[in-house]
C-alpha positions in Angstrom: 25.0 -116.0 4.0 23.9 -112.5 4.8 26.4 -110.3 6.6 23.7 -107.7 7.5 23.5 -107.2 11.3 20.3 -108.6 12.8 18.2 -106.7 15.2 18.3 -108.5 18.5 14.9 -109.9 19.5 13.0 -107.7 21.9 12.6 -108.9 25.5 8.9 -109.0 26.3 9.6 -108.1 29.9 10.9 -104.7 28.7 7.8 -103.8 26.8 5.3 -101.1 27.9 1.8 -102.1 26.6 -1.2 -99.9 26.2 -4.2 -101.8 24.7 -6.7 -99.8 22.7 -9.3 -102.6 22.6 -10.4 -104.5 25.7 -13.9 -105.0 27.1 -15.7 -104.7 30.4 -18.7 -106.6 31.7 -20.9 -104.0 33.5 -21.3 -104.8 37.2 -24.9 -105.1 38.5 -24.6 -102.0 40.7 -23.4 -99.6 38.1 -26.6 -97.5 37.9 -27.3 -97.3 41.6 -27.7 -93.6 42.5 -27.1 -92.4 39.0 -30.6 -91.7 37.8 -33.2 -89.2 39.1 -35.8 -90.5 41.6 -38.3 -90.3 38.7 -36.3 -92.7 36.5 -34.5 -94.8 39.1 -37.0 -97.7 39.0 -36.6 -97.9 35.2 -32.8 -98.2 35.2 -31.2 -101.3 33.7 -30.8 -104.1 36.2 -29.6 -107.7 36.5 -32.2 -110.4 37.0 -31.9 -114.1 37.5 -34.0 -116.4 35.4 -35.6 -119.5 36.8 -32.9 -121.6 35.0 -30.2 -119.7 36.9 -29.0 -117.5 34.0 -28.3 -113.8 34.8 -29.5 -111.2 32.3 -29.7 -107.4 32.1 -33.3 -106.2 32.0 -34.2 -102.9 30.5 -37.6 -101.7 29.5 -38.9 -105.3 29.3 -36.0 -106.5 27.1 -33.7 -109.2 28.5 -30.1 -108.9 27.3 -27.4 -111.6 27.7 -24.1 -110.3 28.9 -21.5 -113.1 28.9 -20.7 -116.0 26.5 -17.6 -115.4 24.3 -17.5 -111.8 25.8 -16.1 -113.1 29.1 -14.0 -116.3 28.8 -10.5 -115.2 29.7 -9.1 -117.7 32.2 -11.5 -120.4 31.2 -10.5 -123.6 29.3 -11.3 -123.5 25.6 -13.7 -126.4 26.0 -16.0 -124.0 27.8 -16.1 -121.3 25.2 -19.4 -120.5 23.5 -22.7 -119.1 24.7 -21.7 -119.9 28.3 -20.8 -118.5 30.8 -24.1 -117.0 31.9 -23.6 -115.8 35.5 -21.2 -113.4 37.2 -19.9 -116.1 39.5 -18.8 -118.1 36.4 -16.5 -115.4 35.0 -13.3 -113.8 36.3 -13.9 -110.9 38.6 -11.6 -108.9 36.4 -14.3 -108.8 33.8 -16.5 -106.6 35.9 -14.6 -105.5 39.1 -12.1 -102.7 38.3 -9.7 -103.6 41.1 -9.6 -107.2 40.0 -9.2 -105.9 36.4 -6.1 -104.0 37.4 -4.7 -107.2 39.0 -5.3 -109.1 35.7 -3.8 -106.3 33.7 -0.7 -106.5 35.9 -0.6 -110.3 35.5 -0.8 -109.9 31.7 1.8 -107.1 31.6 -0.7 -104.5 30.3 -0.1 -100.9 31.6 -3.3 -99.4 30.3 -6.5 -100.3 28.6 -9.4 -98.8 26.6 -12.6 -100.8 27.4 -15.6 -101.2 25.2 -19.1 -101.7 26.6 -20.9 -105.1 26.6 -24.6 -105.1 27.4 -25.4 -101.8 25.7 -23.5 -103.0 22.6 -20.5 -101.2 21.0 -22.6 -98.3 19.6 -25.1 -98.2 22.4 -27.8 -99.9 20.3 -29.7 -101.1 23.4 -30.3 -97.5 24.5 -31.0 -96.2 21.0 -33.7 -98.9 20.5 -35.5 -97.7 23.6 -38.8 -96.0 22.8 -38.6 -93.4 25.6 -35.7 -91.4 24.4 -35.5 -89.2 27.5 -35.0 -92.3 29.5 -32.5 -93.6 27.0 -30.4 -90.4 27.2 -30.4 -90.3 31.0 -29.3 -94.0 31.1 -26.6 -93.4 28.4 -25.2 -90.4 30.3 -25.3 -92.3 33.5 -23.3 -95.1 31.8 -20.7 -92.6 30.5 -20.4 -90.9 33.9 -20.0 -94.3 35.6 -17.3 -95.3 33.1 -15.4 -92.0 33.6 -15.6 -91.9 37.4 -15.8 -95.5 38.7 -14.0 -97.4 35.9 -11.4 -95.2 34.3 -11.2 -92.9 37.3 -10.6 -95.6 39.8 -6.9 -96.2 38.9 -5.2 -93.1 37.3 -2.9 -93.9 34.4 -4.5 -97.4 33.9 -7.5 -96.7 31.7 -8.3 -94.6 28.6 -12.0 -93.5 29.1 -14.4 -94.3 26.3 -18.0 -92.9 25.9 -21.2 -93.9 24.1 -23.2 -91.4 22.0 -27.0 -91.0 21.6 -26.9 -91.7 17.9 -30.7 -91.3 17.5 -30.1 -87.5 17.4 -26.9 -86.0 15.9 -27.4 -82.8 17.9 -27.5 -84.8 21.1 -24.5 -86.8 19.9 -22.6 -83.5 19.5 -23.6 -82.3 22.9 -22.5 -85.5 24.6 -19.2 -85.4 22.8 -18.6 -81.9 24.1 -19.9 -82.9 27.6 -17.5 -85.9 28.0 -14.6 -84.0 26.3 -14.9 -81.4 29.1 -14.4 -84.4 31.5 -11.2 -85.5 29.8 -12.6 -88.1 27.3 -10.9 -88.3 24.0 -12.6 -91.4 22.5 -16.2 -92.4 21.6 -17.5 -95.7 20.3 -19.8 -95.8 17.3 -20.9 -98.0 14.4 -18.8 -99.5 11.6 -21.8 -99.2 9.4 -24.7 -97.0 10.8 -26.9 -97.7 7.8 -27.3 -101.3 9.1 -28.6 -99.9 12.3 -31.5 -98.3 10.4 -30.0 -94.7 10.3 -28.3 -92.7 7.6 -25.0 -93.8 6.2 -21.6 -92.1 6.8 -22.2 -90.1 3.6 -25.2 -88.2 4.8 -24.9 -84.7 6.2 -27.3 -85.9 8.9 -24.2 -86.6 11.0 -22.4 -83.3 10.5 -23.1 -81.9 14.1 -21.5 -85.1 15.5 -18.5 -85.0 13.1 -18.0 -81.3 13.8 -17.9 -81.9 17.6 -15.4 -84.7 17.2 -13.3 -82.5 14.9 -13.4 -79.7 17.4 -12.6 -81.8 20.4 -9.9 -84.1 18.7 -12.2 -87.0 19.6 -11.1 -90.4 18.2 -14.2 -92.3 16.8 -13.7 -96.0 17.6 -15.4 -98.3 15.1 -15.3 -101.9 16.5 -16.0 -105.0 14.4 -19.6 -106.1 15.1 -20.8 -102.6 15.9 -23.3 -102.7 13.0 -25.2 -105.5 14.8 -24.3 -107.8 11.9 -21.8 -110.5 11.3 -19.9 -111.3 8.1 -20.6 -114.8 6.8 -21.1 -116.2 3.3 -23.9 -118.5 4.5 -25.8 -119.5 7.6 -24.7 -123.1 7.4 -21.0 -122.3 7.0 -18.8 -123.2 10.1 -18.9 -120.5 12.8 -15.2 -120.3 12.5 -15.7 -118.9 9.0 -17.3 -115.9 10.5 -14.6 -115.6 13.1 -12.0 -115.6 10.4 -13.7 -113.0 8.2 -15.1 -110.6 10.8 -12.0 -108.4 11.1 -12.2 -107.8 7.3 -15.6 -106.1 7.8 -13.6 -103.0 9.0 -11.9 -103.0 5.6 -15.3 -102.1 4.1 -15.6 -99.4 6.8 -12.2 -98.0 6.0 -12.9 -97.8 2.3 -16.3 -96.3 2.9 -14.9 -93.5 5.0 -11.8 -93.0 2.9 -13.9 -92.1 -0.1 -16.4 -90.1 1.9 -16.8 -86.4 2.3 -16.2 -86.7 6.0 -12.4 -86.7 6.0 -12.3 -83.8 3.5 -14.7 -81.6 5.4 -13.6 -82.5 9.0 -9.7 -82.4 8.7 -9.0 -83.3 12.4 -11.2 -86.3 12.6 -9.6 -89.7 13.2 -11.1 -93.2 13.2 -9.8 -96.2 15.2 -10.5 -99.4 13.3 -10.9 -101.5 16.4 -10.1 -105.2 16.3 -9.7 -104.9 12.5 -6.1 -106.1 12.2 -3.7 -104.5 9.8 -2.5 -107.0 7.1 -5.1 -105.9 4.6 -4.2 -102.2 4.7 -1.3 -102.2 2.2 -3.5 -103.8 -0.5 -6.4 -101.5 0.2 -4.2 -98.4 -0.1 -2.5 -99.6 -3.2 -5.9 -100.4 -4.8 -7.3 -97.0 -3.7 -4.4 -95.2 -5.3 -4.9 -97.2 -8.5 -8.6 -96.5 -8.6 -7.9 -92.8 -8.0 -5.4 -92.7 -10.8 -7.7 -94.4 -13.3 -11.1 -93.1 -12.3 -10.9 -89.8 -10.3 -11.8 -87.5 -13.1 -15.0 -89.1 -14.4 -16.2 -90.0 -10.8 -15.5 -86.5 -9.4 -13.1 -87.9 -6.7 -10.8 -85.3 -5.1 -8.2 -85.8 -2.5 -6.8 -82.2 -2.7 -3.7 -83.1 -4.8 -2.8 -86.0 -2.6 -3.2 -89.8 -2.9 -5.8 -91.7 -0.9 -3.0 -93.7 0.8 -1.5 -90.4 2.1 -4.9 -89.1 3.3 -5.6 -92.5 5.0 -2.7 -92.0 7.4 -4.0 -88.7 8.6 -7.4 -90.1 9.6 -7.2 -93.7 10.7 -5.6 -95.8 13.5 -5.0 -99.4 12.7 -5.5 -101.7 15.6 -4.5 -105.4 15.9 -4.4 -108.2 18.4 -1.9 -110.4 16.6 -0.9 -109.8 13.0 2.6 -110.9 12.1 2.0 -110.5 8.4 0.8 -107.0 8.9 3.9 -106.1 10.9 6.1 -107.4 8.1 4.4 -104.8 5.9 4.6 -102.0 8.5 6.6 -99.7 6.2 3.6 -99.7 3.8 1.2 -98.9 6.6 3.1 -96.5 8.8 4.4 -97.2 12.3 2.8 -94.0 13.6 -0.8 -95.1 13.1 -0.7 -98.7 14.5 -1.8 -99.7 18.0 -1.9 -103.0 19.9 -4.9 -104.7 21.5 -5.2 -107.5 24.0 -9.0 -108.0 23.7 -9.4 -109.1 27.4 -11.7 -110.9 28.3 -13.0 -111.9 24.9 -12.3 -115.3 23.3 -9.8 -113.8 20.9 -7.7 -112.3 23.7 -4.0 -113.0 24.0 -4.1 -112.5 27.8 -2.1 -113.4 29.9 0.6 -114.0 27.3 0.2 -110.8 25.2 3.8 -109.6 25.7 5.3 -112.9 24.6 3.0 -113.3 21.7 3.7 -109.7 20.6 7.4 -109.9 20.9 7.5 -113.0 18.8 5.9 -111.1 15.9 8.1 -108.0 16.0 10.9 -109.5 13.8 13.5 -106.8 12.9 11.4 -103.8 13.9 13.3 -100.9 15.4 12.8 -100.2 19.1 11.3 -96.9 18.1 8.7 -98.6 16.0 8.0 -101.1 18.8 7.5 -98.4 21.3 5.2 -96.5 19.0 3.0 -99.5 18.4 2.9 -100.8 21.9 2.1 -97.5 23.7 3.3 -94.2 22.3 0.8 -94.0 19.4 -2.1 -94.7 21.9 -0.8 -92.0 24.2 -0.5 -89.5 21.4 -3.8 -90.1 19.6 -6.0 -90.6 22.7 -4.4 -87.7 24.6 -3.4 -90.2 27.3 -0.4 -89.8 29.7 -0.1 -92.7 32.1 3.4 -91.4 33.1 1.7 -88.5 34.8 0.6 -91.0 37.4 3.1 -93.9 37.0 6.8 -93.9 36.7 7.9 -95.4 33.4 10.1 -97.8 35.3 7.0 -99.2 37.0 5.1 -99.5 33.7 7.0 -102.4 32.0 5.8 -105.9 31.7 8.3 -107.1 34.3 7.4 -104.4 36.8 3.7 -104.9 36.5 3.9 -108.7 36.8 6.0 -108.3 39.9 2.8 -106.8 41.5 0.6 -109.7 40.5 2.3 -112.8 41.8 -0.9 -113.5 43.8 -3.0 -113.7 40.6 -4.1 -117.1 39.3 -4.4 -116.6 35.5 -5.9 -120.1 34.9 -7.2 -121.8 33.0 -9.7 -123.0 35.5 -10.7 -126.6 35.8 -13.5 -127.8 33.6 -16.8 -127.5 35.5 -18.3 -130.5 33.7 -17.1 -133.2 31.3 -16.5 -131.9 27.8 -18.3 -133.5 24.9 -17.0 -132.2 21.5 -19.6 -131.4 18.9 -20.3 -134.1 16.4 -19.8 -131.6 13.5 -18.4 -128.1 13.2 -20.8 -125.5 14.7 -22.5 -123.1 12.3 -23.9 -119.6 12.5 -27.3 -121.2 12.7 -26.3 -123.2 15.7 -25.1 -120.1 17.5 -28.2 -118.0 16.6 -30.4 -120.8 18.0 -28.7 -120.5 21.3 -28.1 -116.7 21.5 -31.4 -115.2 22.5 -30.1 -111.7 21.9 -32.6 -108.9 20.9 -30.1 -107.4 18.5 -29.7 -110.6 16.6 -33.4 -111.0 16.0 -33.3 -109.5 12.5 -30.3 -111.6 11.3 -31.8 -114.7 12.8 -35.1 -114.0 11.0 -33.2 -113.4 7.7 -31.5 -116.8 8.1 -34.9 -118.5 9.0 -33.8 -119.1 12.6 -36.1 -118.7 15.6 -33.8 -117.8 18.5 -34.0 -119.9 21.7 -35.0 -123.1 19.9 -33.0 -126.1 20.9 -30.0 -126.8 18.7 
């Protein structure tokens, strides 16, 4: 029997949690008063279809906004393409005051929220033919996020901005514009080449990289931000894609690690959003091995350092739940790991995030736990919630004490549940999706969106 002293389990009530990956559902009124009189009538707006579904409409394109993006508080039986209306989702998805109530109920002090209807990289705006309109709408979106979402409750939100990736000079200008307003994070694509633009390796993006480097701007690369899903075949169970999707960021990490970007822009840092962490030790071990065996003939140069050492200077590793990764934390580095709750997506741990996290911490030191749960996010995103909130009021217990009125669900089933007669496939989901950004993948799989399943 071991005589080594055991680290006592952490009390989840004592944690302070800053989540670097959550999501917001944009409210219907967000663009009101934010565009010039000339463009106001062309702003994105919410419409109701004859069948009762609510969609965003922008330049003639209808964009679904809910489904698996907004299922927190609902029974699992109702996950899927539904819900389709604002009155079918928690108000915390789209109302910032209700969001703070839900954050309190879930024990989350602060949150970085990714967009929904524009997509993670702003693809909906980039695909708009009128680029002057697209830029005006994108900037209106960013200003709304800074002022009305992140600015509504000081100390509770890390602001996040979109960039106009159709023009690198405009990207750089927008980075500098929002940086002047206190933003330290932008969201972009895990694989821009899949969006029909140059890859990470092209000097096309240098104005953007330079601005991020100058402004200490974290570039957040969320899984799915390439408008593609990772799946061996269209008739594989949909759960295959859900299992594999976080590993797509492993491809992104390797792509950037071997790129010129991190050599030429030494202050740049990438957040691998919702990418998990358990794969990182192997990737770094393999990268070091490849460098040892192949650096000379391939012309690879890390300036006298190993790829694994350089990785830790340029990446943040972000996870929802990854007990295996935490057991390998010494091989990853406690100072580059951040937690996520993923509210209100279907993978979210809300409202039990503190308990689920605490159960995976094992024998980690309190210093490592504090780094992972909030201090790394504060450092790398230039975020100080304690300038507005006393640390004693930022713990899980203190926050939940403010939310005794919040019903966290799950809600009752709205209709009887009939389980599928076989596992759902990607084809099934594409048939139901009717999303403009899935058109190309649907076509590649021989699927016409909107057909009955």
